[in-house]
N, C-alpha and C positions, 0 to 999 in steps of 0.2 A: 699508534698505527695498529698494534695488535688488537686493541679494544675496538677500533673501527671495523677491523676485519671480522671480529667475533659478532659484532652487531649485524653486519651484512649477511653473515652465514645464518644467523638466527632469523633474519628477515626472509632470506631465501627459503629457509626450511618452513617457515610459517606459510609462505606463498604456495609452496609445493603441497603442503598439507591441505590448504584451502582448495586447491585444484582437485586433490584426491577426494576430499569430502564432497565436492560438487558432483564429480563423476560417479562416485559411489551412490549418492542419492538418486541419480538418474537410473542406476541399475536396480536399486530397491523399488523405485516406482515402476520400472518396466516389468520386473518380475511379478509385481502385484497385479498388473493388468493382463498378463499372459495367462489364459485360462488353464493351460496344461502344466504350468511350471509352479513349483512350490514358492511360497513367500519366504524369502531369506532375508533376515535382518542382521546377520553377522557382518558388520561393516568392515572389520579387519580382514576377514576372509575374502570379501568382495574386492577390497583394495588389492590384495595379493593377486587375485584373478586379473584385475585391470593391469597391474604392473607386468604380470606374466604374459599378457597379450600385447605387450609393447605399447601400452598407453593408448590403445585404440578402442574406443567405446563400442563401436559396432562389431568389431571382431570379438570383443569380450562377450557381447550379447549372444553372438553365434556360438561361441564356445560353451557358454552356460546352457544354452538350449541343448546342444549336443551332449553335454556332460550329464544332465538330468535324464534326457531321453535314453542315453546309453544305459543308465542304471535301471531303467524300466524294462529295457529290451533284453539285456544280457544277464539273465538270471543265474547262469552258471558262475559268473564272476561277481555279481552284485546282489545275490539273494540275501538271505539272513546273514548279516555281518557280525557274528558274535565272536569276539576274541577268545572266548572260552569254549566255542563250539568244536566238535570233533574235527571238522575240516580245517579250520584255521590253526587249531592246536597241532594237527599233523604237519602243516606247513611250517609252523614255528619250530617243531622238533627237527625238521629236515633242512631248514634253510635259515641263513642269516641275511637280513636286509638291514643295512645301516647307512647313516648319512654323515658326511664329513663334518667335523666340528667347526670348521670355518668355511667361508665362501671364498672363491677365487677373486682376484682383483676385478674381474668383469661382473661379479655378482652371481656366478654360477655355483650350484651345489653339486657335490659328487655323491652319487648313490653307489654303494658297493653291495654286491650279492655273492654268496657262496653257499653251495650245499654242504651241510654238515655230515650227512650220511647218504649212502645210495640204497638204503633199505627199500624193499618193495612194500607198497601199501595197497589197500583195497580201493578199487575205483579209479577215477581219473585224477591222478595227483596234480597234473599240470594246471587243472582248473583251480585246485586249492592253492597252488603256487601263485597264480595270477590274482586270486582273491586277496591273499595276504599282501602281495605286492602293492595293489591299489589301496588297501587299507593303510599301509605304511606311507604311501605317497600322499594320500589325503591328509593324514594327521600332520606330517611334516610340512606340507604346503600351508596348512592353517597356521602353523607356528612361525614359519620363516618366509620372508618375502625374497624371491629369487628371480633373476633374469633368465635363467635357463638351468637345465639339468644335464650332467655328464654321468653316464652309467659305466661302471666297471663290473664285469661279471666273470668271476673266477670259476672255470669249469673243470677244475682238477678233480672234483668229486661229482660224478654224474651217474645216473642210472640209464644205461644204454637202451634197455627195453622201453622205459618210459619215454625217452626222447624220440626214439624212432617210431614208436607206435602211436603216441599221443600228440606229438608236434606235427599234426597233419596240416595241409594247406588251409583247411577251414579254420582250425584252431589258431594258426598264425595270423590269418586274415582278421579274425574277430578280435584277437588280443591287440593287434596293431591298430585297428579301428578305434578301440577304446582309448589307446594312448593319444590318438589325434584329437580327442575331445577333452584332454586334460589341459588346464590353463597354464602351460609353460612351453618353452621352446626346447626341443631336444638338440643339444649342442654336439655331443659325441657319444658313441657307444664303443667301449673297449672290451673285447672278449680275450681272455688269457687262458692258457693251459687248455686249449681247445682239443678234444679228442678227434682223431682222424675221421671217425664215422659221422661226425657232426657236419661235415662239409655239405652234405645234401640239404641240411636244414638251412644253412646260410644261403645256399643257392636259391632256395624257395623264398626266403625273406627278401632277397634282392629283387625278385620279380614282383613283390607286393608293395614296394615303397618307391617314391620318386627318386630320380637320379641324384638330386641334391642331398637326400637322406643317405643314399648309398655311399656318398663320399665322406659321411660322418661315422661310418662303421669301420672299426679296425680290429684286426686279429693279431695277437702277439705270441710269439714263441717264448720270449723272455718277459716275465711279468714286470720286471723293473723298467721295461720300455715305456710304460705309461708316464714315467717321469718326464719324458720328452714332450708330452702333450699337456700335462696338468701340473699345477703348482704343487711343489713338494709338500707344502703344509696341508694339502687336502687329500693326500694319498695315504692309505693305511700303512702302518709299519711293516705289514706282511710283504709289501712290494717295495720296500726301501724308502717309504715316505716318513713324515714326521707326525702324522696323525695317529690316533689310537688303532689298535688291531681290529681286524674285521670282527672277531669274536666280541670285543668290547662294544663296538658300535652296534653290532647285531643284537646283543643282549639288552642294551639300553633301549633300542627301538622296540623290541619285544615287550619289555616291561612298560614302555610308554603306551603302546597300543592296548594292552590289557587294562592299564590304569584308566584309560579313556573309554571303557566299554560302553558307557551309557550314550556317548555321542554317536556310536555306530548303531546302537539298537533303537534309540529314541530321539536322537538329535540330528544335527546337520547332515551327517554322513549316512543317515537312513532315508533321506529324502529322495524321491524319484518323480519323474514326470507322470502325469496321467495321460496316457496315449489316446484314450477315448475322447479327450477334450482338446486334442491337438488341432489347431485350425487347419482347414483344407487349403486355404490360400496362403501359401508360404513363399510366394515368388520374391518377396522383398527380403527374405532372410536366407542367405546362401546355405548356412549350416543346417537349417531346418530341412532342406532338401535331401539331406543325407539319410533321412528316415522316411519310410513309407508308412501309410496308415496301418499296414499289417505288422509294423515293427521291424521290417527288413532294412538293412543298410543298402543304400543305392550306389555310393561311390566312396572312395578313400581319398582323403586330403590331409596329409601330415605335413606340418610346418616344423 
């Protein structure tokens, strides 16, 4: 009986992989004929995109279109992505981004973030923060196939001046738009150790996202409250979980991003849409309508 069950499981796995291969081939061909999009042949990454978009091929196409157009339009977040550049190095010095060692039973991965220091830096630090955030997300998403992402952001260390002067409605709107073009589902966001002055920021965020996203945003006075929402195995030891500490997860991610420098400068994660070649007739593609010819976003649709 056990042998028969193993054979059935192997057969099901082969069938699933065959389906993935067929759908990924459709994406490769579609990217090839779209005049403004880069030719991507990384089939494993495209498979992860397909899974992240809930196995819907048209939704995956819309997301890929938005993903590459976003990188062409939002230069402050997706300009030269050099892990050794001053901007990214500054973000690495000030912030830990890390990913849970295991996935939840539902196939979700937990992203943890925490500022290391509240030092002042020259220029717009939050732009640097977002750039490093998306570099981290890109690399992790290439390595791991996930059904969704849960974010834990520990705000025990924050720079009040940066937050209040740089987290403007325009900045929040643009950074949220970028997240809507990433091929994953946002499951939950947990803010812990939130300073009182940050309430204004959260009120702005709530006006910029649909109601269904608002219900996925939580603020906690007690950091260990996240255990009520997330598997203990996926929570950093800092918050009473069984995973590695935020520092360990953050340092591992930092080293990983630096080690993959070439993919950000010359590989997959340097690719962008050519907005001058973007077709004017985009009525058949919902996601394409999010971008005008002048590179402006038209509407926000976060799933």
